[in-house]
N, C-alpha and C positions, 0 to 999 in steps of 0.2 A: 504494500500500500504506500502511495506517495506521501511524503511529509508535507506539512503545511507550506514550508518554504518552497518546495518544488512546485506545488500547485499554484502558489502565489506568483512564482516566476513565470508561469504560463500566461499570465495576464500582462506581462511586460510589453508584449507586442502591441496589444490594444492601447496601452498607455502611450507608447511611442508614436503610434499612428495618430492619436489625439494631439500630441505635441505638434506633429506635422500639419494637422488641420488648423490648429491655432496659429501656427507660423504663417500659413497661407492666408488665413482670415484676417490677421492683424499686420498686414504688410507695412503700414505706415506707423506702427507703434513699436516700442521696444518690448519684445515678447517675454523677456526674462522675468518680469514681475508677474505676468500671467502664468508662466510655467511654475514659478515658486508657489503660487496660491494653490494650484491643483496638485503640485507635488506634496504640499503639506497634508492634504487629504489622503493622498496615496501613501505617504509615510505613516499617517495615523492608522490607516487600515492595516498596514503591515505590523505596526507595533502592537495593535490590539487583536492580532490574529484573526482578521476578518477578510474572507475572500469577497471580491466584488460580487460574485454570484450569490452570496448569502446575505446581501444587504437588505435591511428592512427599515421602515420609518423610524423605529426606535434608535437605530444607529445615527440617524441625522440629528436627533435630539442629544445623543451622547456626544457627538462631535461638536455641536453647538455649545454644550455645557463646558467641554474641555477648552474650546476657544475662549469662551467668556471668563472662565476661571483664571486664565493666564498661564495654564500649564504648558501650552503650546507656543507661548511667546518667546522670542529670542531677543529682539532689539527694544522691546518695551515691556513694562510690567503687566499691562493689560491692553487688550485691543479696544478701541473705541467702538461704539455701535455701528458706525459707518464701515469700519474695517471688518467687523464681524459679518456684516451683510455681504461684503465683497467676497470673503472667503467662502461663505455658505453658498453664494450664487455660483461660484466656480465648481463646487461639489455637485450642485444640482445640474449644472450645464454638462458636466462630464457624464453623469448617469443618463441624462436626456440624450446625449450623443450615442451612448452605447445602445439605448433603446431604439433610436432612429436608425442605427446601423444594423439592427436586428441581432446584436450580441445578447441583449436582454430581451426575453419574451415580454416582460412587463417592466415599466419604469418603477423601481422600488421607492422612489421619492415623488411619484406623481401626486399632485395636489398640495405639495408643500411649498412654502414661500420663504425666501431667505430673510425677509423682514419679520417673519413670525415663526421663529424656530421652535417655540415651545407650545405651539397651538395644539389643542387636543381635538379629538373627533375622529370619525371614520372617514377615510379618504378612499375614493373610488380608484381601483387599480385596473378595472376593465369594464366595458359596457356589458350589461346583462342581456340575456336573450330577449327579455321583454322590452328593454330600452331600444335594442336594435330593431325589433318589430315595429315600434312606434316611429322610429326614424325612417324606415323603409316605406311606411305608409304616408309620410309627410308630403311628398310631391303632389301637385295638382295635375291629375292625369287628363284634364280636359284641354291642355295646351301642349304643343309639341315639345317644348323644353321641359315640361313636367314629366313626359314620357321618357325623355333623355335622362333626366336627373334620377328617376327611379331605377333606370337600367344601370346607370353608373354606380349607384349605391349598392344595388343587388350584386353587381359583378365584383366590386372591391371587397365587400363583406363575404360574398359566396366563395370567392377563390383566393382571397388574401393577397390581392395585387398591391404592389407599390403604386404610388400616384403616377410616377413616370411610366410604368408599364401600362397602366390603364389609359393614360392620355395618348400613348403611341399606338393604340390599337387601330386597325383599319378593317374594312369590310372583309377582306380575305383572311383576317385573323380569326374570324368567328365561324365555328362549325356547329350550327344549331341542331343538325340531325343527330350527331353523336355527343353533343353537349361538351365541346372542348374549345379552349382558346389556344391559339398558337402564338407564343411570345417570341419576338426576335430582338437581338441586340439588347438584352436586359442588363441591369446594373452590374451583375457579376460576369458578364461577357459571354454567356452561353444562351442558346435557344432552349425553350422548354415548352411542353404541351401540358396544359392543366385542365382539369374538369371544371364545369360550372354547374350550379344547382338548377333544378327545374324552374324555380321562380325567376332566377337570373336569365335563363334561356327564354322564358315567356316574356319578361320585360324587354329583352333585346329584340325579340321578334316584333313586339308591339311598336317599339321605337323605330326600328328599321322600316317597318311597313307604314306606320301612320305618323311618325314624328320627324324622322330624318329628311323625307322629301321636302318638307316645308322650310327646312333650315339650310338646304343646299345653296351654294353660291358658285360663281365661275371659277374660284380658286380652291374649292374644297376637295376636289379629287375623290380619292378612295378613303379618306379619313372617316373613322367611325363617328367620333363625337364632334358635332357642329354647334356653333353658337347662334344666339338670337340675331346676330349681325351677319349671318351667312358666311362665316369663316370658321377656321379650325379652332376648337376649344383649347385653352391653355391651362397650365397647372394652377395659375392664379384663380381661374374661374372655379376650379374644384375646391380650393381653399375657401373662397367666398361662399360657395354652395354649402359647405359644412357649417360655416358661421351662420348662414341664413336659417338652416334647419335646426341648428342649436338653439337659436333664439325662438323659432317657431314652436319647437317641442319642449323647450326648457331642459333639454338634455345636452350638456356640453360634450362635444366630440370633435374629432378631426378625421380626415380620411385615413390617416395612418392608424388612428385608433380603431377604425373599422377593420383594418387588416389584422391588427393584433387581437381584436375581439374574435375574428374568425379562428385564429390559432388557439385562443383560450377555449372557445366553445367546442372545437374539435377535440381538444385534449380532455375536456370534461365529458365529451361523448364517448371516449374510449379510444380515440386514434392514438397511434404511437408517435413519439417524438420524431422518429425517422421519417414517417409519412408526412408529418406536419412540416418538417424541415424541407422535404422534397417539394411540397406544394408551394412553400414560400420562396423557394429558390435559394436555399442555404447550402445546397451541395449539388455537384454536377451529376447529370444523368449520362450514363455511359453511351457512347456513340454507336455501339453495336446494335444494329437495327432490331434484331429479334429480341434481345435482352431488354433494350429500351422500351419496345412496344409492350413487353410483358409487364414491366414495371409500371408503365402508364396505365394499363388495364387494372393492375392491382391497386394503384392509387385511386382510380376512378371508383372501384368497388368500395374501398375504405371510405372515400369521401362521401359517397352516396349513403353509406351505412351510418355515418357518424355526424355529418353536418346537420345542425338543427333545421336548416331551411329545406332539407330533403327528408328528414325523419319525422318532422311535425306534420300534423294535418294541415294541408295548405289552406283550407277554408278558414282555419283559425287565425291565419296570418293575413287575411284580407287580400289574397293574391288574385281574386277574381275581379278586382277593380280595374276599370279602364278597358 
């Protein structure tokens, strides 16, 4: 069995990658101060024998207490409230980065704020099935962009797509007959074929047949998602869409949150981590045609057996609307 130090060292690559991200992000600033702030949290984790994968909200409060008490100070007796917030903000940002990079399945510090490190209460770590159901029913299906929006939400949640993967889909990416999406040039550099739920396929069919023709323009070509202004949809529109439906439903969420809700609900439904990782694009699919096809069919079987949008009674989800 590996020692704690060996397991902790395995996270060094993720930390170094984050340093590179910060260096690129803060080109006009002196990055050494930023490095020192996140390194303090990294050192604190190591000194307290805490693996990043084991982080919980209680650890954030412990780190805040240690910062406030002065035990982590070097150049001053105690940190000011402003300094305390800065250090905590960098700890939050690092965990958020690991979550957005799909290293963490859930953000362990989600819902926490650097200016309120000792706040009590229950913080949401993932959308519930009931909350997702309400979000998916939010679009107005009487207008073309409402059909589009429901299809986008269904696809991202149903198949766990990244925003970039969703926005890059075109008509040839969609196989409604076999309920598959063919993804090309994804974030990790490989193509993959993933299943979609029945409601997602139904929503796509309604949008392609009744919504998309009204949104087409001279420059839209083969793109799947089109805007109200008759051009190709952008990532910013998806971000705005999530904000709009968050306000409408009272359920705060992001498109990336839907992706992780997909993973969480599959796990709760009994899917293995290996199958979830494959669905989300965390590992490569072998190029051997026969073996790859067998794995895809197995993934489809597991997906259909465990995803709540396929296993629940569709009528109870309001999928007959539109």
